C-alpha positions as CSV (number, residue, x, y, z in Angstrom):
1,M,14.6,18.2,-19.6
2,N,13.0,16.7,-16.7
3,L,10.5,15.0,-17.4
4,I,7.1,13.5,-15.6
5,L,4.7,11.3,-17.4
6,L,1.1,11.3,-16.2
7,G,-1.3,8.7,-16.9
8,A,-4.3,5.8,-15.7
9,P,-2.8,2.5,-15.2
10,G,-2.4,0.8,-18.3
11,A,-2.4,4.0,-20.4
12,G,1.7,2.9,-21.7
13,K,3.5,5.3,-19.7
14,G,5.9,2.1,-19.6
15,T,5.9,1.6,-23.2
16,L,6.9,5.7,-23.8
17,A,9.0,6.1,-21.5
18,S,11.4,3.1,-22.7
19,Y,11.2,5.1,-26.0
20,L,11.4,8.9,-24.4
21,I,15.0,7.1,-23.5
22,E,16.4,6.7,-26.8
23,Q,14.6,10.0,-27.9
24,M,16.4,12.3,-25.4
25,G,19.3,10.5,-24.0
26,V,18.1,10.7,-20.1
27,P,17.3,7.5,-17.6
28,S,13.8,6.7,-16.4
29,I,13.3,6.4,-13.2
30,S,10.6,4.6,-11.4
31,T,10.6,4.9,-7.7
32,G,9.4,1.1,-6.9
33,N,13.0,0.8,-8.9
34,I,14.6,3.3,-6.7
35,L,13.2,1.6,-3.2
36,R,14.3,-2.1,-4.6
37,E,17.8,-0.9,-5.3
38,A,18.4,1.2,-1.9
39,I,17.1,-1.7,0.2
40,K,19.5,-4.6,-1.5
41,N,22.5,-1.7,-1.0
42,N,21.1,-1.1,3.0
43,T,21.6,2.2,2.8
44,P,20.3,3.9,5.9
45,L,16.9,5.3,3.2
46,G,16.9,1.5,2.4
47,Q,16.9,0.3,5.9
48,S,13.8,2.4,6.9
49,A,12.3,2.1,3.7
50,K,12.0,-1.8,4.2
51,E,11.1,-1.5,8.2
52,Y,7.6,-0.1,6.8
53,M,7.5,-2.5,4.5
54,D,8.0,-5.6,6.3
55,A,5.8,-4.1,8.8
56,G,3.0,-3.9,6.2
57,K,2.8,-0.5,5.8
58,L,3.6,2.4,2.6
59,V,6.3,4.0,2.3
60,P,6.2,7.6,3.7
61,D,6.7,10.2,1.2
62,E,9.7,12.0,2.7
63,V,11.9,8.3,2.6
64,V,10.8,7.7,-1.1
65,I,11.6,12.0,-1.4
66,G,14.8,11.5,0.0
67,M,16.0,7.9,-2.1
68,L,14.3,10.4,-5.4
69,K,17.1,13.5,-4.1
70,E,19.6,10.5,-4.1
71,R,18.8,9.4,-7.4
72,I,18.7,12.2,-9.3
73,A,22.5,13.8,-8.0
74,K,23.9,11.1,-10.1
75,R,26.1,11.9,-13.1
76,D,23.4,9.9,-15.6
77,C,20.5,13.0,-14.6
78,K,22.4,16.1,-15.5
79,S,21.3,16.3,-18.7
80,G,17.6,15.6,-17.2
81,F,15.3,12.8,-16.6
82,I,11.9,10.9,-16.7
83,L,9.9,9.9,-13.8
84,D,7.4,7.2,-14.1
85,G,4.6,6.7,-11.8
86,F,6.1,9.7,-9.3
87,P,4.2,11.7,-8.2
88,R,1.1,10.6,-7.5
89,T,-0.3,13.1,-5.4
90,I,-0.5,16.8,-4.9
91,P,1.5,16.4,-1.1
92,Q,3.8,14.4,-3.2
93,A,4.2,16.9,-6.1
94,E,4.9,19.7,-4.0
95,A,7.7,17.7,-2.4
96,L,9.1,17.5,-5.8
97,D,9.6,20.8,-6.7
98,E,11.4,21.3,-3.5
99,I,14.1,19.0,-4.7
100,A,13.9,19.2,-8.8
101,R,12.7,21.4,-11.9
102,I,10.3,20.4,-13.8
103,D,10.2,21.3,-16.9
104,C,7.0,19.2,-18.1
105,A,4.4,16.8,-17.5
106,L,3.6,14.6,-20.3
107,S,-0.2,13.4,-19.8
108,L,-1.5,10.2,-21.8
109,E,-5.0,10.6,-22.4
110,V,-7.0,6.9,-22.7
111,A,-11.0,6.7,-22.1
112,D,-11.6,4.1,-18.7
113,D,-13.2,1.6,-21.3
114,V,-10.3,1.6,-23.2
115,I,-7.3,0.7,-20.6
116,E,-9.9,-1.7,-19.1
117,K,-9.8,-3.3,-22.2
118,R,-6.4,-3.2,-22.8
119,M,-5.4,-5.0,-19.1
120,T,-8.0,-7.2,-19.1
121,G,-7.2,-8.4,-22.2
122,R,-3.5,-9.3,-21.4
123,R,-2.6,-12.9,-20.6
124,V,0.7,-13.6,-19.4
125,C,3.2,-17.1,-19.1
126,L,4.6,-17.5,-16.1
127,R,7.2,-19.7,-17.1
128,C,8.8,-17.4,-19.4
129,G,7.6,-14.2,-18.8
130,A,6.1,-13.2,-22.6
131,T,2.9,-11.1,-23.0
132,Y,0.3,-11.3,-25.3
133,H,-2.9,-9.6,-25.7
134,V,-6.3,-11.4,-26.4
135,E,-7.0,-8.9,-29.2
136,A,-4.5,-7.3,-29.9
137,N,-1.5,-9.9,-30.1
138,P,-3.0,-13.4,-29.9
139,P,-1.2,-16.4,-29.1
140,R,-1.2,-19.2,-31.9
141,V,-3.5,-21.5,-29.8
142,K,-6.2,-19.9,-27.2
143,D,-4.3,-19.3,-23.9
144,V,-1.5,-22.0,-24.8
145,C,2.5,-19.9,-24.8
146,D,3.7,-19.8,-28.3
147,I,7.4,-19.7,-26.3
148,C,7.1,-22.8,-24.1
149,G,3.5,-24.3,-24.3
150,D,3.2,-22.8,-20.9
151,K,-0.6,-22.2,-19.9
152,L,-1.5,-18.4,-20.1
153,V,-3.0,-16.6,-17.2
154,I,-4.4,-13.5,-16.0
155,R,-2.5,-11.4,-13.7
156,S,-4.1,-10.4,-10.5
157,D,-4.0,-6.6,-11.6
158,D,-5.7,-7.6,-15.0
159,Q,-8.8,-8.7,-13.4
160,A,-11.7,-6.4,-14.0
161,E,-12.5,-5.9,-10.2
162,V,-9.5,-4.6,-9.7
163,V,-8.7,-3.1,-12.7
164,R,-11.6,-0.3,-12.1
165,H,-10.3,0.1,-8.2
166,R,-7.0,1.3,-9.8
167,L,-8.9,3.9,-12.5
168,E,-10.8,4.7,-9.1
169,T,-7.6,5.4,-7.4
170,Y,-5.6,7.2,-10.0
171,H,-9.1,9.5,-10.6
172,E,-9.1,10.5,-7.0
173,Q,-5.8,11.0,-5.8
174,T,-3.4,11.2,-9.2
175,E,-5.4,12.9,-12.0
176,P,-5.8,16.5,-9.7
177,L,-1.7,16.5,-10.8
178,K,-2.8,17.6,-14.3
179,G,-4.9,20.3,-12.7
180,Y,-1.8,21.1,-10.4
181,Y,0.8,20.9,-13.3
182,E,-1.4,23.3,-16.1
183,A,-1.7,26.3,-13.3
184,Q,2.3,25.7,-14.0
185,G,2.2,26.1,-17.8
186,K,4.0,22.8,-17.6
187,L,1.1,20.3,-18.8
188,K,0.8,18.8,-22.0
189,S,-1.5,16.6,-23.1
190,I,-1.5,13.7,-26.1
191,D,-4.3,10.8,-27.6
192,G,-2.6,7.6,-25.6
193,A,-5.6,5.6,-27.2
194,Q,-4.4,5.2,-30.9
195,G,-1.1,3.0,-30.5
196,I,2.3,2.8,-29.9
197,T,3.8,4.6,-32.9
198,A,0.8,7.1,-32.5
199,T,1.7,8.2,-29.8
200,E,5.2,8.1,-30.0
201,K,4.6,10.7,-33.0
202,F,2.6,12.4,-31.1
203,A,4.8,12.8,-27.8
204,V,7.9,13.7,-29.8
205,E,5.7,16.4,-31.5
206,A,4.4,17.6,-28.1
207,L,7.8,17.8,-26.4
208,G,9.5,19.4,-29.4
209,L,12.6,16.9,-29.5
């Protein structure tokens, strides 16, 4: 199965992707990882992407699609793949349809206020990388890492104003993809607000795994 995960930032796509990799036996593909790998390996597309990034510009869709085409042609994608974070716009989805057959778009539905609470409550340790949440997974001592004792911080991405801006961008640019895939009969929506275990259960049922 070739699967796309849709959902707002903080909806839990990355966590669900990790679970589905094991259930489905297929790789999860992140365009960010593809970009970094192509640049590291100095491929022609990687060189092109680096030029745009060094100039502070967005990498054009055609470059990203070219990298994605190379990635899904690899042997580990023969039985399928999971796309997390791509496509983000209708033009990207149309370009993706030219290079791959998408079987299902699974949308994680989580209300904005729940996402905002999730993300603004996150605390991270810059020294050891441990992650906490003020309500769901608090450290033993407030704002102090259980593992290394360093001070916990709020990532810039998790600041309330930044979270709201990211959600606005999602609703404006990416949410229309639900209509795009619904028109193709490929959209399945699940409740992503009930916790990790429930979300995994809903996904397995929706995908018939």
